[in-house]
Residue, then its C-alpha position, 0 to 999 in steps of 0.5 A: m056670477t053675472a054683473l048687475e045692470v041698471g033696471q034690475q031688482a037689487p038682490d036682497f041680502q042678510a047681513k050684520n051691521q057694526a052693532g051685530e044687528q041682523v039686517s036685510l035690504a028689505v029693511w030699507k024698502g020704500k027708501k032710496i038707497i046709496l049702497y056702497f061697497y069699499p075694500k077696507d076700513n081705515t085705508p086712505g081711499c075708503t076713509t076719504e069716501a066714507c068721510n065724504f058721505r059723512d060730510n054730506y049725510q044730512a043733505l042726502k037724508k033730506d033728499g030721502f037717501e039712506v047710506i049703507g056701506v059694505s065691506v068684508d071687514g068684521e064688526a069690530s073693525h067697522q065699530k072702530f072705523i065709525s068711531k074714529h071718523e064719526l060716521p052716521f050711517q050703518l056699515l054691514t059686514d060681509e066676511a063670507h063674501e055673500i053680498v059682494e058676490k051677489y052684487g058682482v063686486w068680488v073681483e080679481k085685483n092686481m097690485y104690483g104684479k100680485k093677483y088677489m081677490g078683493t072688493a071693487r069699489t062700486t056704488f049702487i043707487i037703488d030706488e024706493a021699489g028696490i030697482i037699481q037706478h045707477i051703478i058707479k064703477k069709477v068712484d071719485n072718493k073725494n067727490a062721491t056725493q057730488q058724483i051721485r048728485d050729478l047722476i040723479a040731477 
């Protein structure tokens, strides 16, 4: 697995959203995309990040962005997460780890001395032509939208 870089074509993928509908990155071709990867639904950091995108969603849409979240959680988990926090954007399921592998965010983690594989919180900003414009590896959960605005300004 090689790390993606700014200027590369964003890898296409097939995935189901929270409603079980099959989508691909190509569905959003011609739109600017905030594709954000997060570890787990309904955990503190992931909830903070998702709610930051929710609270700024209309402004992001006005700027031409689509927000798409991806985690290895399933449809039922995504449905509960969306319902509980009133998230207005799609969450994609990646239970087979295909997308996280393609984007290089399925990594070894270490917590309290225990090593395990998990999703590295990462945001990709993709332009209308499908080219990666920015990669945020150190996401500020509380200020995720402002972090993006600062990069694209």
